[in-house]
N, C-alpha and C positions, 0 to 999 in steps of 0.2 A: 190176902196178897195186899203190899201197900204199896201202891205206884207213883210215887212222888213223883215231881218234876214232869209230869206227862200236862200235855192237854188235852188229848182224849183218850177215854179205856170204853172199853165195853164189856159187860156183863152179859154171860149166857144162865137163866134160870131155868128149874125146871122144880116145879110144886114147893115155889119159894127159896131154895136152895140153891149157891151159886155151885155152876159145875165148873165154870171157865172164866178170868178175867185175865185182859191183857191190854194194852196200850195199842191205840189203834194209829197208821198212818192215814187212814180215810176211810170214809162210808159213801156210799149209793144207794140210791131208792132211786129205781127205775120200772118203770113197765109192769109194777106190784112186785119185784124183786128186793134185798136189801142184800146187799155185797159190804162187807167188811175186811179190810185192808189190815193184818195185823203186824206191828214190829216185831220183828222177829226174823231172823235171819236161819233160825233152827226149826226143822219140821217137830208140829207140835203132837201131842197125844190129845185125840179128840174125844171128850166125853159122850156127843151126841148119837144117835141115833138114826140112820137115814130115814128122811119120812116123818122125823118124831115131832112133834109140839113143843115149842121150846117160848118162853118170856128174854127178850132182847132189850138190853138196856145201852143206850152208848149216852154216856156220858160229856159232856161239854162244859166249858166254865158257865156258869151259871144256869144249866139247862140242860133238863136229861129227857131223852128221847125213847119211847117206852113202845116198843111193838112185840106183838105175838107173831110167830111163823115156823113154816115147814125147815126144815135142815133139809138141805138138797146136795150140798157137796163143799168138801174140802180141796182146794186149790194149792199147790204146793209147786213153783218152778224153779227150776234150776239151770243155771247156765253156766259154761266152762268159759275161762280165759286163757289164752295162751300169752306166754310172757318169757322174755330172757333174760336170763340172769346176768350177773357181770361176768362170768366165766361164759356167757355164751352155750350157755345149755338152754333149753326150751323145756318151760313147767308149764304144766295145766294145772288151774286152779279153779274148784267150781266154787258156786257162789248163790243164794237165793236169791230173787228177782221179785216173788211175791208170795206172801203167804195168806191166804185168802179161805172166808164162808160166802158160803150162799145160801141167803133163806128165800124164801116163797113168802111174802106177807100176807097173814089173816087179818091182822087189824090192828 
C-alpha cells in the first residue's frame, strides 16, 4: 500500500508479513500500552487475533519505532450530529471520531 503525503504511518506484522498498514493521527505509549490512532473515518477489517503477538512499526519522518505487542482491542467510536437543512428539516448524520488499536507492549 502506497501512503504518500502522510507524516506518520504504522505497520502490523506477523512472521515478517505485513497484515495492516495505515496512516496515523496519533500514537501513545503509556503504562506498558501502545495506542494507535488511525486516520480513517471508516470501520476497518482487523486481521489480528485477540491476544495474538505482533510486531508493530511506527514510521515517522527520519525514524522508525519498533515494538512487539499483544493485540488487545479495536475501538471505533461513532457520534451523531443533528443539523437543520435549508428547508427547516432536521437531519441526523453519523461520523467517526476515533478509530484505534490497543496493544500491550512486550518489548
